[in-house]
GUMIGU-112294 format. One record per residue (C-alpha): x, y, z; residue in three letters. Coordinates in steps of 0.001 Angstrom, whole numbers, plus 500000, padded with zeros to 6 digits. Layout:
# residues N
XYZala/...
***
This chain:
# residues 566
530945340794418846met/530509340051422218arg/532180337138423819gly/534924335696426279thr/538532337159426099gly/539262333890424424gly/536403333840421688ala/537518337489420827leu/540993336641420619leu/540391333663418399tyr/537921335368416258glu/540724338168415485thr/542912335578414730leu/540556334088412314lys/539967337560410598ser/543869337439409721tyr/543481334194408094gly/545055331992410636val/544309328261409315thr/546295326302412069cys/546935326431415555leu/550024324614416886phe/550504323430420292gly/548954322002423612met/545193322978423870glu/546068325938426245asp/544887328825426575pro/541665326628426693ile/538979329416426179his/540661330242423035val/540992326728421640phe/537354326059422843his/536251329231420766ala/537830327712417507val/535897327519414190asp/537292323968413275arg/535768324292409840ala/538521327354409249phe/541181326595411683thr/542692323308412421arg/543992322547415920ile/547230320582415701val/548138319001418957thr/551848318410419358val/553995315953421754arg/556397318876422609asp/555709322719422725glu/559068323410421177lys/557854321670418127his/554563323441417958ala/556710327052417832ala/558884325124414992ile/555570323989413138met/554481327435413276ala/557745328744411901his/557554326356408729gly/553856327425408402tyr/554760330969408294ala/557731330611405663gln/555438328797403278val/552315330938403604thr/553838334528404072gly/551528334932406994arg/552655334618410561pro/552251331096412228gly/550519330772415444val/551544328390418288cys/550311328024421872ala/551556326772425273ala/550503326630428939thr/552072328246431753phe/555453327298433286gly/557486324563431765pro/555183324700428695gly/556106328221428080ala/559814327654428403thr/559685324583425941asn/558906327428423277leu/562146328954423833ile/564238327145421608thr/561630327588418715gly/560897331293419299leu/564714331932419331leu/565181330281415862glu/562359332341414692ala/563944335407416160gln/567440334876414524arg/565972333894411273ser/563260336643411054ser/560325334762410824val/556941335983412219pro/555468333565414833val/552887334461417402ile/552983332520420659ala/549820332385422964leu/550753331549426467val/548303330652428859gln/549072332787432105asp/548148332336435440his/544823333976436528pro/545688337509437605leu/544098336667441179arg/547070334181441608leu/549897336442440819lys/552659336486443361asn/551229333672445588lys/553516330804444356asn/550871329259442294ala/551557325697440590ser/554147326249437739ser/554626329836438614ala/556764331829436269leu/557070335497435156asp/556395334620431481his/557281338218430367ala/560989338101432024val/561411334489430735ala/560613334925427132leu/561270338715426487ala/565100338013425200pro/563943335629422564tyr/560936337676420907val/560372341057419435lys/557518342019422031asp/555644340283424775val/552225341697425679thr/549968340630428549arg/546271340770427983ile/545186342451431366asp/541361342751430398ala/538949340778427868pro/538344343828426045glu/542026344106425161gln/542272340770423414ala/541440341934419934ala/543809344836420126asp/546585342672421349ala/546239340367418374val/546344343282416177arg/549444344732417936lys/551183341320417902ala/550617341010413747phe/551834344447413383arg/555014344017415383ile/555793340500413972ala/555496341418410257thr/557114344832410336ser/560715345812409701gly/562916342617410217arg/559899340158410782pro/559968337931414281gly/558450336009416854pro/555750337968419447val/554286336434422651val/550696337175423887leu/550159336180427341leu/546763335018428090cys/545625334860431786pro/542998332346432522gly/540491334518434149asp/540706337423431478val/540376334756428920met/536921333406430582ala/535490336819431199ala/533347338518428694glu/533301341956427013ala/532751343450423530glu/535528344381421006ala/536039344676417048gln/537512341608415771thr/538609343077412660trp/542107342589410996ala/544540345280409640asp/544959343789406183gln/548483345663405987ala/549725343274408424tyr/548218339873407371thr/551490338981405445his/555202339820405987phe/557220341895404922pro/554591344685405797ala/555576348304405581asn/558439347977403018arg/560703350736403283val/563100351905400512arg/566951352826400709ala/567642356475400088ser/568053358062396523arg/571571359248397243glu/572527355446398155ala/570737354133395184ile/572657356451392975glu/575976355573394323lys/575408351803394422ala/574347351836390656ala/577563353854389650glu/579846351381391586leu/578280348427390115leu/578512349842386358ala/581944350514386793thr/583038347251388883ala/585372344649387095gln/584578341586389049arg/581161342275391086pro/579488339667392917leu/575721339529394243leu/575249337660397569ile/571449336995398037ala/570810336370401842gly/567858334940403533gly/566207338487403533gly/566283338163399912ser/563793335296400067ile/561567336785402520ile/561293339831400648ser/560336337851397346gly/563082339301395519ala/564038336473393324glu/562916338205389925glu/564736341492390773glu/567948339803391527ile/567879337836388348arg/567161341122386329met/569869343079388195leu/572448340110387607ala/571442339858383898glu/571737343933383706leu/575258344000384748phe/576306340251384009asp/577223339678387798ile/577517336117389228pro/575000335354392077val/576214333650395330ala/573740332813398085thr/573809332316401832thr/572360329018402980met/569072330683403751thr/569234332645400488gly/569340329214398349arg/566599329795395752gly/567369333233395233ala/568160332136391685ile/567947328725390056ala/570994326610389685asp/570552326329385889ala/570892330002385349his/574353330831383722pro/575108333384386441leu/574168331150389368ala/577173330806391518ala/575809328297394264gly/575850328643398047pro/579192330180399727leu/580722329729402862gly/582810327197405266ser/580154324563405294thr/579634324134401548thr/583280325147400529gly/585400322137401166gly/585893318776399728arg/583111317911397110tyr/581337321189397969gly/579728323584395322arg/580598326474397663gly/584120326323395998gln/582609328020393111ile/581165330932395085ser/583977331271397533asn/586456331670394741thr/584482334305393065leu/583935335971396202phe/587692335989396849ala/588071337601393271glu/585668340182393614ala/586166343935393491asp/582870344934394511val/580418342915396276val/576673343722396740phe/575141341811400074val/571138341606399725leu/569549340944403109gly/572316339202404959ser/573340339209408770arg/576791338497407560thr/577453335451409967gly/580617333482410489gln/580023330327408332ile/578648331889404994cys/581605334828405435tyr/584254332110406068ser/585020333018409544asp/584801336679408167trp/587789336310406027ser/585681337272403110leu/585323339770401645pro/589005340782401391lys/589639344359402798pro/590262346045399500glu/586755344599398197thr/584126347681397754lys/581291346451399933leu/577364347603399253ile/575226346333401977his/571298346321401743leu/569423345276404542asp/565851346074406240ile/567652346050409920asp/570192349088410263pro/571703347181412951ala/573188344463410492glu/574840347196408196ile/578756347486408956gly/578279345028411775arg/581201342848410712asn/582695344545407583phe/583518348318406603ala/580738349154404275thr/581206351666401297asp/577483351966400700ile/574913351468403402ala/571383350775402023met/568503350526404589val/565431349102402838gly/563423346186401703asp/565393344055399300val/562408343700396455arg/561393347438396475asp/564984348692396617thr/566115346811393762leu/563266347869391825arg/564316351674392284asp/567981350502391788leu/567063349256388204met/564855352256387485ala/567656354655387844tyr/569718352577386061cys/567443352575383075ala/567165356261383130asp/570860356690383148arg/571429353810380434gly/573374351804383034leu/574390348284381907ala/577465346007381721arg/578380343115379307thr/581165341016380271asn/581608337521378806pro/584431336510380879glu/581867336455383873thr/579970333471382511arg/583080331772381101ala/584666331815384701arg/581578330367386268ile/581450327554383816asp/585047326859384457gln/584728326822388057leu/581542324698387737thr/582796322154385878glu/586070321784388060lys/583545321051390900trp/581412318761388973arg/584315316585387956ala/585294316175391698glu/581746315618392784phe/580675313339389984arg/582603310002391222pro/581083310136395000val/577581311180393305ala/577555308016391444glu/579351305838393855ser/578197302308394411ala/580133302275397818gln/578188300523400828thr/577622302165403414pro/576240304488401106ile/577898307914400210arg/575739310691401441pro/576802312462398112glu/575222309634396161arg/571852309851398178leu/571674313522397764leu/571994313314394152ala/569248310749394009glu/566903313060395951ile/568123315959393726ser/566826313919390575ala/563207313724392153gln/562762317342393106val/561052319830390808asp/559750323387391461glu/556932322024393745arg/559248320490396126thr/559959322026399569leu/563108320503401121ile/563519321036404975val/566831320295406412thr/568103319824409884asp/571258321471411236ala/574848320092411254ser/576190317943408267tyr/572750317548406826ile/572821321194406058thr/576074321345404107gly/575229318198402139trp/571791319510401067ala/572703323176400409met/575550321884398365ser/574244318851396733his/570719319386396122ile/570252321312392839asp/567659324318393223val/565218323859390133pro/563723327454389950gly/563781330535391839ser/561712330934395081gly/561467329308398284arg/562980326028397937phe/564761325003401212ile/563950325482404836leu/566787325076407219ser/567301326424411142pro/570321328562410333arg/569485331201412742gly/570680329272415673thr/572121325783413682gly/569991323799416425gly/569629319906415674ile/566128318579415925gly/564262320908413827trp/563243319510410394ser/560405317142411072leu/558186319668412827pro/559104322263410400ala/558421319826407548ala/554792318986409284ile/553964322860409448gly/555195323591405755ala/552983320639404523lys/549965321749406476leu/550396325355405225ala/550132324155401700asp/549242320663401056pro/550115320961397276ser/553824321075398073leu/555733317859398010lys/557583318063401047val/560970316235401759val/562378316337405101cys/566249315431405396val/567886314732408598thr/570674312938410224gly/570043310315412774asp/571390312522415746gly/568873314989415117ala/566095312826414359phe/566467311445417887gly/565385314813419080tyr/562118314796417412val/560768311079416535ile/557968311556418836asn/556384314093416048glu/555845311048413701leu/552984310244415762glu/551591313713415131thr/552137313619411511ala/550406310126411330ala/547509311455413519arg/546758314459411095tyr/547643312303407839gly/550541314785406807val/552124313400403430asp/555766314027404112ile/558833312105403217leu/561409311777405779val/564909310629404888val/566960309694407539val/570845309975406905phe/571875307093409305asn/575516307027409715asn/574968305637413589gly/577024308589414932thr/576754312198415701leu/579003312863412616gly/580016316588412940phe/581006315830416946gln/582789312714415948arg/584851314223413028his/585399317538414889trp/586852315473417970glu/589064313592415599gln/590297316933413820lys/590942318456417086val/592021315569419528met/593085312847417198gly/590370310707418519arg/586559310744419366tyr/584817309340422462leu/581225308973423040glu/579672309670419733cys/578306306336418235asp/574799305096418472phe/573361301663418455leu/572190300352414932asp/568461301515414886ile/566269300878411643asp/564423304324412161tyr/562055303077409238ser/560891300537411855glu/560524303227414501val/558278304847412089gly/555866301990411604arg/555706301830415505ala/554459305431415202leu/551934304556412623lys/553996305670409702cys/554930303731406669arg/558884303193405998gly/561582301305404224glu/565408300808405116arg/567875301264402300val/571338299663402710thr/572316299385398746ala/572636302407396558pro/570769300763393681glu/567708300758395744ala/567510304413396488ile/565525305860393524ala/562702303418393916ala/562465303940397764ala/562222307788397278leu/559720307272394425ala/557409305004396750gly/557976307418399722gly/556802310362397574leu/553852308556396363ala/552788307350399612ala/549562308439401545asp/550788309870404973gly/554210310083406338pro/556836307922404944phe/560488307387406721val/563130305879404588ile/566263304977406710asp/569274305211404919val/572497303724406128val/575415306056405029ile/579041305900405481asp/580008307328408942pro/583457308251407680asn/581977310864405103ala/582346314380406202thr/580199317324404861ala/581915319586402643pro/583399321717405450ile/586593323883404896val/589209322162406918gly/587660318745407127phe/589576317639403989glu/592172315657405843thr/590114313997408488ile/590446310100408127leu/588043308469410507ala/589485304979409934his/592699306332411790asp/591036307566415024ala/591591305691418488val/587987305061420049his/
***
């Protein structure tokens, strides 16, 4: 087709099935070329949130999310969102309005070397220097974003290039419309060694990381677990790799979920007891591997990951498997079927049952507590009772992650929870929830956030209201920066400037054209949740919770907030 660089760029995006553009309306020649019957323009209140919305959109659709920003500070506002996408292996394509080429190196208004500023946070930065390059640049962006370990890409769009006319072919390469593209498999030799080791293990454990969800390997993980009677633990981003009701499900592992009242006690114990551990699509980060104290040195380790840089990064690895989780597990099980390899061990399921019942006995009193201020465990239990397989939970970072990962039951296998575990930065969940809901309106999207994190993103409530986005926002309002307060108490014996004023965030929601309700009594939680889920448009429930309650973090068991001097 013939058109401006902006029109050629958009038509190529359209051919890739891009149904939402998140950001400010720059590059303007791209936005003014949009077919609004096909692609929705979502104008945000902060460019950072545009990148996060695109992140949520990508995780729900399996397609790269697209965001946009103008030059200078608009572009640098994207960095936090792009960094999270990079660390979480999520493809986000950012269109950045660059200065016209004729203004380069002249100290133009808000001048910035965008390539230098953004390159550390993405897989690639490409500047479009001529309008006829626009379509090819989009195809390159999709190819890089979806291949190997998925991640973000930036396209720099100089204003004069986007305004100039040219001819180009605006087709999409169908191999790169979804991720992961170009699935590779581990070697035959590695598959044979892994199969033999699993078949002879006495106490094996599968650990499903976020790469398992990206790969769509839930069914293969279940089949492998059942083939050898292996418990399945997950990292936080791996939640959903197996339903919690499955008899081999061990729940999330790590220090954030393994403390008092935490479900992670189950998987952490099995991890410590394991003689063979098979890690599936995980970066083996500090929190989920308990400050790298697990696995134990004598444990045999098999590590399967699409990124060879992650294998052996933190632990001695007995069998390295470079490949896509889903397709490699298919090859592994085919090999096992050919050799007749299988294993049955009734003691495995009995051990899981024993540990699960021990945890439930500890957790049940706080999950049913009638205390006020409300125990967060009671609130999470009430949320858990109303979710189903069409629910998507979007959490923020800090305490809310540990609570949600531990205390909300995963009702079925598949993507169930989104969380910013790439960087662990707060102020993420609301824009991610908006992006996720716009990606698939049939989902029941519940955003759970602390009041500290919510303060970062309150402005996007107006965005949700403006576009009529049906999401339920549940604010865990303890009137303080909970993790910071309790960490200071643990380390220093007291805390300083952590507490906030008493703010009713449902009232804030109403001021920003949403609906809302405040809950102070535990018996009112269920009705408020049901009403919020049934509401048209965004609904904010502000729940006043106990400021002395800690997340189930290992080492926080002995904190007594009422003893603090402040």
